[in-house]
N, C-alpha and C positions, 0 to 999 in steps of 0.2 A: 194605518188602515184599521178601522173598527172591526172587531170580530165579536160575534154574539154566539153564545152556546146554550144548547138545551142540555140539561142534566137529568138523568132518570135512572131508576132501578126497576128490574122486573122481579117481583116477589112471587114465588111459587106457593100455592096453597094459602093464600092471603084472604082472610075473611070468608073462608069456605068457598073460594073460587080457585080454579086451576092455576091461574096466574093473573097478576094485576100489575100494570105499569104505574109507578109512582113518579110523577114529574116533580123535580125540585126547582123552585123559582124564587126570585127576590120578591118578597111580599109587599113591602112598603118602602121601597127605595126613596121615594119622594118625601117621606116623613122622617127618614133616618138623618141623624145629626151629621152635618158635613156632607149632605147629599150631593153626589155627583152622578150625572147620567151614566149609563153603562157605555155609551158611545155617542157619537154625533148623530142626531136624528136625521140630519140632511143626508148623511152617508147611508144610513140604514133603510131609508124610505124614499123612493123616487117621488119627486114633487112635494116633499114635505112643506116647503115654503109657500106653496100654492094652496094649502089646505086652510079651511077656516079655523077659528080658535077652538071650537069643539072637537073637530077632527084631529087637530094637532095634539090636544090633551089626550084623546083616545089613543093615538099613535104612541105618545110618550109613555102612557101607562102600560101598553102592551110590550113595547121595546124594553122598558126598564125591568120587566120580569125576567128577561134573559140574563145570563151571567157572563162576566168577562173571563178571560183566561186565568187571571189571578184568583178570582172568586171560585172558579171550578177547581183549581189546584187546592185551595183552602178546604172546599167541600170534600174532595177526594180524601185528603189527609184526615179530616174530621171523621169520616165514615170508617176509614181503616182503623183509626185509633179507638173509636167508641163502639162500633158495631161489627167490625171485622169483615165487611164486604165492600165490594167495589162499586163505584158510581160509573155509569156509562155516559158518554157525552157525544154530542153531534154539533159540529159547527154549522150554524145556519147560513144558508146562501142569501147574501144580501147584495144589492138592495132589494127590498120587497117592492112589488109593483103597485101596491095600494094598501090602504089601511085594512081593507077586508082580506088581504093576502098575508097579513101578519098572523102566524099561528098563535093560538091562545091555549097553552098547555096548563093553564091554571083555573079552568072553569069547565063545567060539563057542557056537552054539545047542546043539550036541551035543559032548560031550568028544572024540569021534572026528573032528570036523571039522578040516580043515587050516586053519591060521592062522599069522599072523606078528605078533610084537610088535616095535615099533621104540622103542628107549629113547632118546628125544630128549634127555632130561636127562643123558645120558652123552656128548653131542656137544661138541666143542670150541667154546668161545664161548657156551655155554649160560648164560643170565643171567636166566631167568624166576623168579618168586617161588615157584613150586611145581613139583614134579617132574611132567613131562608125558611120557606114553608114547602110542604109536599102536598100534591094533589093526586088522589087515587080515584080513578073513574070506576065506580062499582055498578055501572049500568047493566053489565052482563049478569044474568041470574046466578045465584049460588049453585054449587053442585048439588043435585038432588039425591044422587045415590051415594051412600057412604058404606064402605065395606067394613065389617067387623070380623076380627079373627078370633 
């Protein structure tokens, strides 16, 4: 059975905001040498075979951003070793009932929203099996009041 995972961290006082969720996702699985999908698309999405070519491509791109159990384990170990903090994970409930029901944790809700991408795969010592990036939604305004002692 295919299992898909969301991986994320909650950073306190990040970019002058109380807390920010940073979602970690596979950025370019389809471009990666030896590309293998994260799982069977037919298992992850109801009616995948009935979609047109464009909808199937959209579904593949969204599904391939999730991580497998092995990739989550690699990411957790990497963060413990290099950054000293834990990654949180959630197993996604599949199958998704439609392309529009596949969560996209790698893009802002609105194109105008402020966000930041972290290209973990470009860091020194990066040794994970797939390219991982982080997405931070910065659409909440920064903290206005700062206290000085």
